[in-house]
N, C-alpha and C positions, 0 to 999 in steps of 0.2 A: 504494500500500500504506500502511495506517495502522497504527502500532504505539504502544500505550500504554506509558509508562514511569513506574514508581513506585519511587522510591528507598526503600531499606530502611536498616537499621542499618549504620553504618560506611560501607563502599564498595559494599555490595551493593544489590540491588533485584530487580524483576521486570519482564519484558517480555511484552506480550500482543498478537499480531497481531489486527486488527479489520477488519471490513467497513466501508464508508463509512457505513452506518447506525449503527455502534457495536457491532454484534453480533460475538461472537467468531468469528475465522476460523482459529484454531489453538490450540495449547495454550499455557498460561502457562509462561514459562521463568524460573525463579529463576537469578540470576547473582550470582557472588561479587564481581565488579568491574563495576559498572554502566557506568562510562565506557568500559572496554575493550569491553564487549558492545555499547554504542551505536555505537562506532566501527566495529566489525565489521559490524553490520547496515547501517550507513550505506554502507560500501564495497560491500557485496554487493547490497543491495536499494534503496537511496536512498528510504526510506520517508518519510512525513509523520508526525512524532512528536506524540503526544498527551500532554500533561502539565498539571499544575495551574497552574503559573506558570513562564514562561521566566526571570523574574528570580530565582526560587527555585532552579532546577536548572541552567540553562545556564552561568552563570559557573563552577560547580564542574566541569562537563564540560570547559569550555575550559581550566581550570587543569590538568586531567588529560590534555589533548591531544586531546579529541574535539570536532569541529565537525560540525554538521548542516546540511542544505540547507533543510528545511521543518519547520514545526510548526503545531499548533493550540494556542493559549494559552487555557485555560479561563477564567482570571481576567479577562483583557482582553476576551474575548468576552462574559462575563457582564456586564461593565461596559457594553459597547455595547448589549446587549439590555435591561438594566435602564433605561438612558437612553431607549431607543426606546419603552419602555412608560411613560415619564414618572416613573420611580422613581429618579431621581438620588439618590445618597448612601446607598442601601441597601447592606448588606455584600455584597461581591462574591467573596470568597475561596471556595475549594472547599468548605470546611465549611459556609458559608452557603448556597451553591448547592445542596448536597446536602440541607441541612435544609429548604429551601423545597420541594424535590422530594419528600422523604420525609414531609413534614408535621410535622417536629419543630421545636422552638424554634430560631430563627435566631440564631446567635452573632454577636457583633460581630467585625469584622475585627481581626486583630492590629495594633498600632500600626505605622506605616511604619518600615521599617528605616532606621536612621541612616546617614548617609554615613560611609564609612571610607576615609581617605586611603591611598594605597599604603603597604604596610608594616604597616598596622594588621591586615590579614588576617583571615580567618575560619578558625577551627580546623577546622570540619567541611568535608568535601568538598562537601556539598550543604546548601543552606538550604531545607528541604523543607516549611516551613509547619506547619500544625497537626498534632499527633500523631494517630494513629488514634482515640484515645479521644474527641477533640473532633469528629471526623467521625462517629463513632457506627457505623461499619461498616468493612469492609475498604476501604482506600484505592483499590484497583484497581476495585472495584465502584463507588465514588463517581465516579471519573474517567470510567469508561465510561458510566454512567447519566446523568451530567450532560452529557456530550458528546452522547448521543442526544437528550436533552431540548433542548439548544441547537440541534441540527440541525432539530428540529421547529419551534422558535420562529423560526428564521431563515426557514424555508419559509413561515411565515405573515406575514412582513413584506410591505409593499406591493411592493417590488422585490427578490425574493430573490437574483437574480443579482448585483445591485449590492451587497447586504449581504454576500454571500459574499466578494466581492472586498474589501470593507472589512475583514472578519475576517481574510482571508489577508494583507492588507497590514499590518494591526496586528500580527499574529503575526510576520510577517517583520521588521517594524520592531524588535520585541523582540529577535530574534536579532541584528540588526545593531547595536543599542545595546550588547548585551553584548560583541560582538566588537570594537567600537570602544573600549569601555572596557578590553578586554584588550590590544589592539594599541597604543593610545595615540597621541596627537598628538606628532610630533617637537618637542622643546623644548630649546633651548640655555640651560642655566642660567648659563653665563658671559656670554652676551649679555644675558640678563635682568638679571643683577647690574650690568652696565655701564649699562644704560638706567635702572635705578633710581637709581644714583648720579648719573647725568646729570640726572635729573628732580628727585630729592629731596635730593641730597647724601648723604654717608655716614650710615649708621644711628647712632643715639645709642649710645654705649658703655655707658650706664647705663639703657637702656630709654627709652621715650617716643618722641615724634615725631622724625623725622630733621631735619637742619639747616634745609632749605628751609621745611618746615612751621613750624618754630619761628620762623624769620624772618618769615614771613607772618603768623603769629599775633600777633607783636609789632607789625607794621605795622597790623593790623586794630585792635588795642587802642589804638594811638596815634591812629588816625583817629577813633575814638569818644571819645577822651579818657578811657579807663578803664584799669583793670588787672584781670587775672584772668578776662577774658572768654574762654570756650572757643568758638572759631569753629565747632566741629562740633555745637554745641548749638543747635537751632532756637529753643528757648524763650529762651535768653539773647540770641540775635541779635534776635529780635522785640522784646524789651524794650529793647535798645540802639537799634534803629531808632525805636521809639516815642518814646524820650527825645529823639531827634534830629528828631522831627517827621514821621516816616514811619510811617503805619499800614498795615502789610503783611499780606496774608492768610496768607502762608507765606514761606519763604526759598528757594524753588526758583529754579533758574537763570533761567528765562524771566521771573520776577517781578523778580529783582534787576537784570536788564539794563536795565530802565526806570527804575531809581532813581538819582538824581543825588546821590551821596554819596561822599566820598573813600575810604571803606572798600570800596566795591563791587569795583573791579578786583582788589584783594588777595583779597577774599573769593571771587570767582569762581575765581581761580587756586588758592586754598586748597582749595575744594570738589573741584576736579578732581584735584589731587594727593593729597588725603586719601583719596579713593576708591581711587586706584591703590595707595596705601600699605596700606590696610586690606584691599582685595579681592584684590590681586595683588602684594603686596609680598614682603619676604623671608620672613615667616612662612608665607605662602601657598606660596611656591616650595619651602620646606623640607618642607611637608606633602604637596604634590600632585605634585611633579616628582621622579621617580626614574629612574635609568638612561636619561636623555635622553628621557623620555616624560612627557607630562601625560595622566593616565588618569581622566577624570571618569566619573561614573555617570549615564548618560543615562536619562531616564524617559519612554518612549513614551506618548503620550496624556496627558502631564502637565498640560495645560491644557484647558479645556472645549472648545476648538475642535479638539482633536486634535493641536495642536502639541506638540513635546517640551519637557520641562523637564530640569533636572539636579538631582541629589541631592548638593549640596556641590560646591565647586570653581569655581563661577561660570563654567562653560564657555561659556554663551550670552551672556556680557556681557564678553568680553575687549576692552578698549579697543584702538583701532587702534595706538597707540604701543606697547602691550605685545605686539602681534602680531609685532613685530620679532624676538622670541625664538623664534617658530615657524619653524624653519629645517629644510629637508630634509637627510637624511643625505648624505654625500659620494657622488656618482654617482647620486643620486636627485633627483626633482623633486616639487613639489606642484602638482597640477592642481586649481585652484579654479574650480568651475563654479557659476554663479549664474543663476537664472531671472529674467529681467527682466520687469517689468510682469505678474507672475503673476496677481494677483487680478483686474485688469481683463480679462485673457484668460479667466479662469475665468467671469466674468460673461457674456462673449460666448458661451461654450460652453454654460453651463447655461440661459441664457434663451432660446436658439434665435432670437435676433434676427439675421436674415440680414445686415442692413446693418452691425451691429457686428461680426459674425463675419467679414465681409469685411475690415474694418479689422484684426481680430485675425490675419488671414493675413499681415499686413505685419511687417517686422522691428521698426519703431517704431510701436506701436499708437496712441500719442498723436499722432504726426505724421500718421498716416493719418486719424485722427479729425478733426484740425484741417483737413486738406485737404478732407475730405468735408463738414463741417458748420460749421466755426468760422472760415472765411475765412483759414485758414493759421495761426491763432493757437494754437500748441501749448500754451501755458500755460493758456489758457482751456479748451481741451479737457480737459486734465489736471484742472483744478479741478472741471469738471462731472462727470467720471467718478468721481473720488474723493469728491466731495460726495454723489453718489447712493449710493455704497457705505457711506459713513461717517456719513450723516445731517447733513452740513454744508449747511444750507439758508439761511443768512444772508449778508449782505455781498456780496462779489464772486461768490459761488456762485449767486445768484438768477438773473441773466440767462443764465449758462452752463447752469444746470439746465433752464431753459425751452427752450433749443436742444436739449439732450439728450433731453428728453421728446418733443419734436416729431420729432426725427430717428430716435430709437432707442426707440420706445414699448415694445417687448417687454422690453428690458433694464431700462428704467426701472420698468415695472410689476412686474417680478420682485422687485426689492428693495423696492419700495413694498408689495407684498403681504406680504412677510416682516415688514416693519415694522408693518403693521396687525395681523398675527397676534400679534406680540409685545405690542403696546399693549393688545390684548384679553385678554392672559394666556395665549395659546396657545403651542404648541411648534412650532418649525421644525426642518427636517432639512437636512443636507448632501445632496449629490448621491447619495452611496452609502448614506446613512441614519443618520449620526451625529446625535444629537438634542441640542438645547440643554437646559440645566437649566430647571425650571419657575420661575415667579416666586417661589414660596415657598422656594426654596433659599436657605440662608444661608451666609455665608462668613466665615472668620476674617480677621484683619488681614493675614495673608500670602497670602490668596486661596485657602486650602484650603477645599474644600467640607465643610460640617458637616451631619450628619444632623439632621432636625427634632426628634427626640425626645430624643436623648441628648447632643448636642453633641460626640460623639466623631468623629474623622476617619472619613469614610465612603468616598467615591469616590476619595480620595487625589489629586484633580486640582487643580492650581493654577489660578488665574484669569487670563484674558487681561486686558491692560491696560485695555480699554474696557468690561469687564463691571462693572455697578454693584456697589459693595461692600456695600450694604445692600439691604433690600427696595426695589426700584426703582419710581419712578413710571412711568406709562405711556409717556411719551416717551423716557425713558432706556432702558427695556426695548426699545422699538421700534428705537432706534438700535443696540442690541446685536444683536437678531435680524436686523436688516437686514444687518449685516456678517457674522453667524454663518454664514449660508447660503453666503457667498462664502469667508470665511476657512477654514471647516472643510473645504470642498471643495478649496481650495488645499492644505491640509494633507494631504488624501487623495492628491491628485496627486503631492505631494512624496514621500509614503510609497511609492507605486507606482513612482515614479522610482528611489528607493533600492533597492527590491526587484529591479527589472529590472537596475539597474547591478550589484548584487551578483552576480546570475546571470551577467552578461556578464564580470565580472572573475574568476569562479571558474577556478581552474587557472593563474592568472597570479601574479606577485609583487606586483601592485598591491593596496593596502589602503585601504578606506574608513576614514578616521580622524577625520572631523568632519562634523557636520550641524547646520545652524541654519536653520529655517524654509524657505528656498528656496535655500540654499547648501550645497554639499557639497565636501569636500576629500578627494582621493585622493593617497596617498603611493606613488610608483612609481619604478622605475628610469628614468633619464633617457631611454633609448632606447625606452621604452614610452609616454612621455607623450603623444605625438600620437595614438596609438591609443586611449589612455584618454580623451582629450578627445572623440574621435569616438564612442566607446562611450557616453559620458555623454549626448551629443546624441541618439543612437539610443534610449537609455533614456527620455529626455524625450519623444521622439516616440511611443514605445510606451505610455508612461503616458497621453498624450493619447488614443490610440486605445482603450486599455482602458477609460477612463472615459467618453469622449464619442463613440466610434464614428468615423464618417466626417466629423466636424465639420471645417470649413475652418480653424478656429482653430489657429494654430501656437504651440508653446511653445519658443522658442529659448533656448538656454543660452549665456551668455557665459563662455568658459573662458579662464583665465590659467594659463600654465605658468611657474612661478616657483620660485626657491630659498627665498624668504621670504614668508610669508603677507601681511605688510604691503605687499608690492609688487603684490599682485593688484589688478585693476581694481576701483574702488569700485562 
């Protein structure tokens, strides 16, 4: 059963049952309390909800106590379909989708909502997006007509069944993201405070850097024989190194490690501690941790490959030492489940290379590869496979790649074909149909995709680390597309895993509380931890079957049942 939900003024709204095609299947029901009505329909009929944006409506429903099982997110689906057509960066909101459908002028998307730490709060129950005047018609009409149009466009993709799975997984991911933001990651503020003092010393009573950073700044200045140098300033550091006879391209860690200067050890420690202080220090804790929970705002599909991003809070960049503050509640445990060697296994599955797939059936794919083709040399097997996926073609990778090409030609040709397509300016797709940006796409300094005509934020997607930051040359784009077909498919597998695990945990006390690329954390009562770990592996197996059918490739999860996140297996 499909039900369209359109919020109205205050707490009210309208609900309309629909057929799968989007045609009306019953009368429109005005409701005075949309959250209560949604909860009642959910208990009675378990429908799939149709709405403009999960990010715009579901957090409000959650605050009002209404959770749902399934939805179709029009905005996320429009993003996928625009990308599929090579139209990355075009406006994707309901108003824009309706304007394209009705032939009117296409409005720009509203600017991305700014992150709001806990306690900042939103006054309205729902963040409903553009008002009816901007849509130019009744919002319910826009929702249902855009949905019907999207269904037709999905049916015209090369593999409609796969694309429907992608849309369902993306929409489920949006529900999960909102729920994780609502439930929060367990966080001990007292533990956090102790480790900050241990690392940084006490905070300055008059503001400014804590004691240890001040000491290191002094040692760095002494090593250069200067005063007033700010170690957090790359420009000042480059000038200081230049005066000392070192012409450096930048001050990144891997560059500094090769520099023989007495300031370097102090500087490396300073950079590490400064990042902790600014990104996860006392100010961060006061803003983001409340009532024993860290509640970040996850952004599904926030990077071009489909990986998630976050809107404030730095949830995807928590240093291992800071993870000591992530502690389960008394009587509860954290189940940390991590998919090992995910991208190589995805390559084995999507390429259809029988020999590599056989290796992918093993627990340690690299070891199986080494035994099969690399004389037992696991390191060489790993270099070859990662080199093929990431375009590393020089140095130690050259002989290893030659073995890989000879032993696993279909896998090698799969990524080579993606690289050639990218070098020629073409588009490549993930297994389910997510499409890479065109070569003409431009990006801001923070990786946000910009539209070609206006410079305003369009797709709202942050950039993966390996995507060229400017108009790429052919080889750089080839390296990107080579990995895109694997990384984007791995992101899809992880999304389906999440959705399957969410279904398996329904009705239990266990909560999904954190997700990062190929790692998920579940907070659950201690006596449920073993069952949760088993459910996670079953969800991984199901994700493999849903994407790749009867492929022999396995997707094992390594699960740790711990009290503290930092104690999980690396």
